[in-house]
C-alpha positions in Angstrom: 0.0 0.0 0.0 1.2 3.5 -0.8 0.1 6.5 1.3 1.3 9.9 0.3 1.1 13.1 2.3 0.7 16.0 -0.1 -0.6 19.5 -0.7 0.8 22.2 -3.0 1.0 24.6 0.0 3.8 24.3 2.5 3.4 25.2 6.2 0.3 23.1 6.7 2.0 20.7 9.1 2.1 18.0 6.4 5.5 16.7 7.4 4.8 16.8 11.1 1.6 14.8 10.5 3.4 12.3 8.3 5.9 11.7 11.1 3.2 11.4 13.7 1.2 9.0 11.5 4.3 6.8 10.8 5.1 6.8 14.5 1.5 5.9 15.5 1.4 3.0 13.1 4.8 1.8 14.1 4.2 1.8 17.9 1.1 -0.2 17.2 3.0 -2.9 15.4 2.5 -1.9 11.8 5.8 -2.1 9.8 6.4 0.6 7.2 9.0 2.5 5.2 9.1 6.3 4.8 10.3 8.1 1.7 11.1 11.8 2.2 10.7 13.5 -1.1 10.8 17.1 0.2 13.9 19.0 -0.9 14.1 20.3 2.7 14.7 16.7 3.9 12.9 17.4 7.2 12.0 13.8 8.0 15.4 12.4 6.7 17.3 15.0 8.8 15.3 14.1 11.9 16.0 10.4 11.2 19.8 10.9 10.8 19.9 13.1 13.8 18.1 10.6 15.9 20.6 7.9 14.9 23.6 10.1 15.5 22.1 10.8 19.0 22.1 7.1 19.8 18.4 6.7 19.5 16.6 4.0 17.6 14.1 5.1 14.9 10.9 3.2 14.6 11.3 2.8 10.8 13.7 3.5 7.9 13.6 6.8 6.2 15.0 7.1 2.6 15.5 10.5 0.9 14.4 10.7 -2.8 15.0 13.7 -5.0 12.6 14.4 -7.8 14.6 12.3 -10.2 14.5 9.2 -8.0 10.7 8.9 -7.6 9.6 5.3 -8.4 8.3 4.8 -11.9 4.8 3.6 -12.7 5.6 -0.1 -12.6 7.3 0.2 -9.2 4.5 2.2 -7.8 1.9 -0.4 -8.9 4.1 -3.1 -7.4 4.3 -1.1 -4.1 0.6 -0.5 -4.2 -0.1 -4.2 -4.5 2.3 -5.1 -1.8 1.3 -6.0 1.7 4.0 -3.7 2.9 3.2 -0.1 3.7 5.1 2.8 2.0 4.6 6.3 3.3 5.7 9.3 1.1 6.1 12.9 2.1 6.0 15.3 -0.9 7.2 18.9 -0.9 4.6 21.7 -0.6 4.6 22.5 -4.4 3.4 21.1 -7.6 6.0 19.3 -9.8 5.5 17.2 -12.9 8.0 14.7 -11.4 5.4 13.7 -8.8 2.4 13.2 -11.1 2.8 9.4 -11.1 3.0 9.2 -7.4 -0.1 11.4 -7.0 -1.9 9.3 -9.5 -1.0 5.8 -8.3 -0.9 6.2 -4.5 -3.6 4.3 -2.8 -4.4 7.2 -0.6 -3.4 10.9 -0.5 -3.6 12.5 2.9 -4.1 16.2 2.3 -3.6 18.5 5.4 -5.0 22.0 5.2 -5.5 25.0 7.4 -8.4 27.5 7.4 -6.3 30.4 6.2 -7.1 32.1 2.9 -3.8 31.0 1.3 -4.1 27.4 2.5 -7.7 27.0 1.4 -7.0 28.5 -2.1 -4.0 26.3 -2.5 -5.9 23.2 -1.4 -8.6 23.9 -3.9 -6.1 24.3 -6.7 -4.4 21.1 -5.6 -7.7 19.2 -5.7 -8.5 20.6 -9.1 -5.0 19.5 -10.3 -5.8 16.0 -9.1 -8.9 16.0 -11.3 -6.9 17.2 -14.3 -4.5 14.4 -14.0 -7.4 11.9 -13.3 -5.6 10.7 -10.2 -6.9 7.3 -9.1 -5.9 7.8 -5.5 -8.4 8.2 -2.7 -8.1 11.7 -1.2 -8.4 12.2 2.5 -8.6 15.8 3.7 -7.6 16.5 7.2 -7.7 19.8 9.2 -4.3 20.7 10.5 -3.0 23.0 13.3 -6.6 23.4 14.5 -7.2 25.7 17.4 -10.6 25.0 18.9 -10.6 28.2 20.8 -10.4 30.3 17.6 -13.2 31.3 15.3 -12.2 30.7 11.7 -14.2 33.1 9.4 -13.9 31.0 6.3 -14.4 27.6 7.9 -18.0 27.2 6.9 -17.5 28.1 3.2 -14.5 25.7 2.9 -16.2 22.9 4.7 -19.1 23.3 2.3 -16.7 23.1 -0.7 -15.2 19.8 0.7 -18.7 18.4 1.5 -19.8 19.0 -2.1 -16.6 17.4 -3.4 -17.3 14.3 -1.2 -20.9 14.2 -2.2 -20.2 13.8 -5.9 -16.8 12.1 -5.8 -16.3 8.8 -4.0 -12.6 9.4 -4.0 -12.9 12.3 -1.5 -13.2 11.8 2.2 -13.1 14.4 5.0 -11.7 13.6 8.4 -14.2 14.9 11.1 -11.6 15.2 13.8 -8.8 17.7 13.3 -5.1 17.6 14.1 -4.9 20.0 17.0 -2.4 22.8 17.3 0.0 21.6 19.9 3.6 22.8 20.6 4.5 19.2 21.6 4.2 18.2 17.9 7.0 20.5 17.0 9.5 18.3 19.0 8.4 15.0 17.4 11.2 12.6 16.3 11.2 9.3 14.5 11.6 7.2 17.6 8.5 7.6 19.7 5.1 9.2 20.1 4.6 10.8 23.5 1.3 10.7 25.3 0.6 14.4 24.6 1.6 14.1 21.0 -0.7 11.1 20.6 -3.5 13.0 22.3 -3.3 15.7 19.6 -3.6 13.3 16.7 -5.3 10.0 17.8 -8.9 10.8 17.0 -8.0 12.0 13.5 -5.7 9.0 12.9 -8.3 6.5 14.0 -10.7 7.9 11.5 -8.0 7.8 8.7 -7.3 4.1 9.6 -11.0 3.3 9.4 -11.0 4.6 5.8 -7.9 2.7 4.8 -9.1 -0.4 6.6 -6.2 -0.7 9.0 -7.6 -1.3 12.5 -5.8 0.0 15.5 -7.6 0.1 18.8 -5.1 1.7 21.1 
């Protein structure tokens, strides 16, 4: 199975959520491999730093530049495999990633309720339509502050609900990823209680969609 974290807008917490997701699966006994395709190498740098610090990462992280993305045949093979492969893409659109966007089993698309993030997320979703991506799209609210009133929340939620109504490939995660400072210190070796608290409800719903049951 191939799960890819993607959005054309950076700063949505995409990489942090990808690490937390990989950690959550790993501590619950699901083996996986992570591919960091972001030119910033955020996950790969955390991984190498953890190793150099004498820690033991929960999984392997491999950095891939845009010329090293698996081709169509390899992506189909990875998709058909019982192994789980997690990709983290850069916050931009690049033709080199079209095959990955098209052939991933699931795209997890984090977004915020800012004007820039919402407009970018809409453009990204429209781009997926243009390339006729076969992947299932899972939209997830990121950096959510339940004490803040988001003026554009209702209109964007309506947009996503309309997309989900007419497109079986689109799903919306009801529970958000909460804005928590503890997530900024996440590594590739563990998921603390407070980090887990910020993501668990959203992740459980994601896993129900991808039919990967975890009860803890």
